[in-house]
C-alpha positions in Angstrom: 0.0 0.0 0.0 2.9 2.4 0.8 4.4 1.7 -2.7 1.1 2.6 -4.4 0.9 5.8 -2.4 4.5 6.8 -3.3 3.7 6.0 -6.9 0.7 8.3 -6.8 2.7 11.2 -5.4 5.4 10.6 -8.0 2.8 10.5 -10.8 1.1 13.7 -9.5 4.5 15.5 -9.4 5.2 14.4 -13.0 1.8 15.7 -14.1 2.5 19.0 -12.3 5.8 19.3 -14.0 4.4 18.6 -17.4 1.6 21.1 -16.9 4.1 23.8 -16.0 6.3 22.9 -19.0 3.4 23.1 -21.4 2.3 26.4 -19.9 5.7 27.9 -20.2 6.1 26.7 -23.8 2.8 28.3 -24.8 3.4 31.4 -22.8 6.9 32.1 -24.1 5.9 33.5 -27.5 3.2 35.7 -25.9 5.8 37.1 -23.4 8.3 37.7 -26.3 5.7 39.5 -28.4 4.7 41.8 -25.4 8.3 42.7 -24.8 9.0 43.2 -28.4 6.1 45.6 -28.7 7.3 47.5 -25.6 10.8 47.8 -26.9 9.8 48.7 -30.4 7.6 51.5 -29.0 10.6 53.0 -27.1 12.9 52.7 -30.2 10.2 54.4 -32.4 9.9 57.3 -30.0 13.7 57.7 -29.9 14.0 57.5 -33.7 11.2 60.2 -34.1 13.2 62.5 -31.7 16.4 61.9 -33.8 14.4 62.6 -37.0 13.3 66.0 -35.5 16.9 66.8 -34.5 18.2 65.9 -38.0 15.5 68.0 -39.6 16.4 71.0 -37.5 20.1 70.5 -38.3 19.3 70.4 -42.0 17.2 73.5 -41.9 20.1 75.4 -40.3 23.1 73.9 -42.3 21.5 72.7 -45.5 22.5 69.0 -45.1 22.0 66.2 -42.6 24.8 65.0 -40.4 25.9 61.4 -40.0 27.5 62.1 -36.6 25.8 62.1 -33.3 28.6 64.1 -31.7 27.6 67.0 -34.2 23.9 66.8 -33.3 24.7 66.7 -29.5 27.4 69.4 -29.7 25.2 71.8 -31.6 22.4 71.3 -29.1 19.9 69.6 -31.4 19.9 66.3 -29.5 20.4 65.3 -25.9 23.4 63.0 -25.4 21.3 60.2 -24.0 19.1 60.0 -27.0 21.7 58.6 -29.3 21.7 55.3 -27.5 19.3 52.5 -28.4 16.8 51.7 -25.5 17.3 48.4 -23.7 21.0 48.1 -24.6 24.2 48.8 -22.8 24.9 52.2 -24.5 24.8 50.9 -28.0 24.3 53.8 -30.5 21.8 53.9 -33.3 23.4 53.6 -36.7 23.4 57.0 -38.4 24.4 57.9 -41.9 24.0 61.0 -44.1 24.7 61.6 -47.7 23.7 63.8 -50.7 22.5 62.5 -54.0 21.9 64.2 -57.3 18.3 64.1 -58.4 17.0 63.7 -62.0 16.8 67.5 -62.3 20.5 67.9 -61.2 19.5 69.2 -57.8 21.4 68.0 -54.7 19.1 66.0 -52.3 20.3 65.5 -48.7 19.4 62.1 -47.3 19.8 60.5 -43.9 19.2 57.1 -42.3 19.1 56.1 -38.7 18.1 52.7 -37.3 18.6 49.8 -34.9 18.5 46.2 -35.9 16.3 43.6 -34.1 19.3 41.9 -32.7 20.4 45.1 -31.0 17.2 46.3 -29.3 15.8 42.8 -28.6 19.0 41.5 -27.1 18.4 39.3 -24.0 15.2 37.9 -25.5 14.7 34.5 -27.2 17.6 34.3 -29.7 15.6 32.0 -32.0 12.7 34.4 -32.2 15.0 37.4 -32.9 17.0 35.4 -35.5 13.6 34.5 -37.2 12.6 38.2 -37.3 16.0 39.1 -38.9 15.9 36.3 -41.5 12.2 37.2 -42.4 13.1 40.8 -43.0 16.3 40.0 -45.0 14.4 37.5 -47.1 11.7 40.1 -47.9 14.5 42.7 -48.8 13.5 44.9 -45.8 15.7 46.5 -43.1 16.0 43.9 -40.3 14.9 46.3 -37.6 13.5 49.8 -37.2 14.8 52.8 -39.1 14.0 56.3 -40.4 15.0 57.7 -43.6 17.0 56.0 -46.4 20.4 56.9 -47.8 19.7 55.3 -51.2 16.5 57.1 -52.2 14.4 60.0 -50.8 11.5 58.8 -48.6 10.7 61.9 -46.6 12.6 60.4 -43.6 9.6 58.1 -42.8 10.0 55.2 -40.6 9.9 51.7 -42.0 6.9 51.0 -39.7 4.9 54.0 -41.0 
């Protein structure tokens, strides 16, 4: 009788462990998605602020800058806003150039962004890699960015 009782407790413990394992496996993608949305929102807000700073800089100097030190030093951007949220002081990528339009006019362009693997670091590596692969396969930027240094797009974000 004692053996049956011990077996019942062991069986109940196994059932509880399996229930917890199933719950965690179902809940993991939900938690990832919630955290992804939270982080993307913070990154989008920061990119919008950088876009405003770059626009003010262009209005004053006639071109964009690809250097955060220039934006910060000229007072257009607070020093802390050059860093990607949820990272250990990793900067956004920032580039600026000028192209010649069809009419021969010079068109200043800028691009600023952060890839998924940067601002989603610390989350499920397989889910992040999947996001990166999906974006690359579709020919999209694998993250969030504003502007484009290859063609004018009004400095819109790739989420807009």
